[in-house]
C-alpha positions in Angstrom: -11.2 -15.3 -5.8 -9.6 -12.1 -4.3 -6.3 -10.6 -5.6 -4.3 -8.4 -3.6 -1.3 -5.8 -3.7 1.9 -7.1 -1.3 4.2 -3.8 -0.3 6.9 -5.3 1.6 8.5 -2.7 3.8 11.9 -1.5 3.4 13.9 -4.5 0.9 16.4 -3.8 -1.6 17.2 -0.3 0.3 20.7 -0.5 0.2 22.8 -3.9 1.3 20.7 -4.9 3.9 17.2 -7.3 3.3 18.1 -8.0 -0.3 15.3 -10.1 -1.5 15.0 -11.4 -5.8 11.8 -10.8 -7.5 12.2 -14.3 -8.4 12.4 -15.5 -5.3 10.0 -13.4 -3.8 7.1 -14.5 -6.4 8.7 -18.4 -5.8 7.4 -18.0 -1.7 4.5 -16.8 -2.8 3.8 -19.1 -5.2 4.5 -21.3 -2.5 2.6 -20.4 -0.1 -0.2 -21.5 -2.6 -0.8 -17.7 -4.3 -1.9 -17.8 -7.9 -0.8 -15.7 -10.4 2.0 -13.6 -8.9 3.9 -10.9 -10.4 5.9 -8.1 -8.8 6.9 -4.9 -10.1 10.3 -3.4 -9.7 12.8 -4.6 -7.1 11.1 -2.5 -4.5 8.9 -5.5 -3.0 6.2 -5.1 -4.6 3.8 -8.1 -5.7 0.0 -8.5 -7.1 -1.6 -11.9 -6.7 -4.7 -14.4 -6.2 -5.6 -16.1 -3.8 -9.1 -17.9 -1.7 -7.9 -16.7 1.8 -10.7 -14.1 2.5 -7.9 -12.2 5.3 -5.5 -9.6 4.7 -4.1 -9.4 7.9 -4.1 -13.0 7.4 -2.0 -13.1 4.2 0.4 -10.4 5.8 1.2 -12.3 9.0 2.1 -16.1 6.4 4.0 -13.9 4.1 5.7 -11.8 7.0 6.2 -15.7 8.9 7.7 -17.3 5.5 10.3 -14.7 4.7 11.4 -15.0 8.1 11.2 -18.8 8.1 13.0 -19.0 4.7 15.0 -15.5 4.4 15.7 -15.3 8.0 14.9 -11.6 7.7 12.0 -9.4 9.3 10.3 -7.7 6.7 6.9 -6.2 7.9 4.2 -6.9 5.2 1.5 -4.6 4.1 -1.7 -6.0 2.5 -4.4 -4.0 0.0 -7.1 -5.8 -1.5 -7.6 -4.9 -5.2 -10.6 -2.2 -4.2 -8.8 -1.3 -1.5 -5.7 0.0 -3.8 -8.4 1.5 -6.5 -10.0 3.7 -3.9 -6.5 5.0 -2.8 -5.6 5.4 -6.1 -9.6 7.8 -6.6 -9.1 9.2 -3.4 -5.1 11.0 -3.5 -6.2 14.8 -3.4 -3.3 15.8 -4.6 -2.3 14.1 -7.9 -2.8 16.7 -11.2 -1.1 15.7 -14.7 1.4 18.4 -14.1 3.1 17.2 -10.9 5.9 15.1 -11.0 4.3 11.5 -9.8 8.1 10.4 -8.1 7.3 13.2 -5.9 4.6 12.5 -5.6 4.3 9.9 -2.1 1.5 7.7 -0.9 2.2 6.2 2.6 1.1 3.0 2.9 -0.5 2.4 6.6 -0.7 -1.1 8.4 -3.8 0.9 10.1 -5.2 4.0 11.5 -2.3 6.1 13.2 -4.0 8.3 16.6 -5.0 11.2 15.8 -2.3 13.1 18.4 0.8 10.4 16.6 -0.2 12.9 13.5 2.3 15.9 12.9 0.4 19.4 13.8 -0.7 21.0 10.1 1.9 23.7 10.2 3.5 25.5 7.8 5.1 22.9 5.3 4.4 25.1 2.2 5.9 24.3 -0.6 5.2 20.4 0.6 1.4 19.5 0.9 0.0 16.0 2.3 -3.8 14.9 3.2 -4.6 11.7 5.5 -6.4 9.5 4.1 -8.5 6.5 5.1 -4.9 3.9 5.6 -2.5 6.1 3.7 -1.0 9.2 3.2 -0.5 11.6 0.3 2.3 14.2 0.0 3.5 16.2 -2.1 7.3 16.6 -2.0 8.0 19.0 -4.8 11.7 19.3 -3.4 12.5 15.6 -2.8 11.7 13.4 -0.5 15.0 13.8 1.4 14.5 17.8 1.3 11.2 16.8 3.2 10.3 17.9 6.3 7.4 16.0 6.3 9.1 12.3 5.8 10.9 12.3 8.9 8.0 12.9 10.5 5.7 10.7 9.5 7.6 7.4 10.7 6.3 3.5 12.1 7.5 5.3 15.7 6.1 8.5 15.3 2.6 6.6 14.2 2.3 3.7 15.6 1.6 1.7 13.0 3.8 0.2 9.7 4.7 2.9 7.1 6.1 2.0 3.5 6.6 4.4 1.4 5.8 4.2 -2.9 5.8 7.3 -5.8 2.8 8.2 -7.6 4.1 6.5 -10.9 4.6 3.0 -8.7 1.0 3.6 -7.4 -0.3 3.8 -10.5 1.7 0.9 -12.5 0.2 -1.5 -9.4 -3.0 -0.6 -10.1 -2.3 -1.4 -13.8 -1.4 -4.8 -12.8 -4.7 -5.5 -11.5 -7.4 -7.2 -12.8 -10.7 -5.1 -14.7 -13.2 -7.0 -12.5 -11.4 -5.6 -9.1 
């Protein structure tokens, strides 16, 4: 049975779009997903399902959140293999880097090349565009980043949700070894 990772965009940030993780687990279980686990309070869930389409899973979860919780929330789905590949593909990961300042922007699709910012000099920041992820090293933090404001949904034309490297690695640890 496929294992999926759901990344909910923009929940539990500030006072809007509050979803308790117990409620999220209940909602996902109610949709027929199995082995539902959540990580942190920022909308990260790992579960198994007999459904074979990540797009269908994302749409189903988005519709359930709207119907049951009255919120519009973008849900990005990765299979276990896709998340593991994203972890392995990070060219910016290094043991001496603070994982809270190493970010992965998960994208709902592939943005047009013309939507990506010009590579210009953003030192000391670094970035790399992957398959459906953008990896960022923000040594001065996300709030001081020159790149983060250029990598929004509106700019890229796809949904974007960001996780720090520590969270991405913890999600990967939740995946079954067979995936």
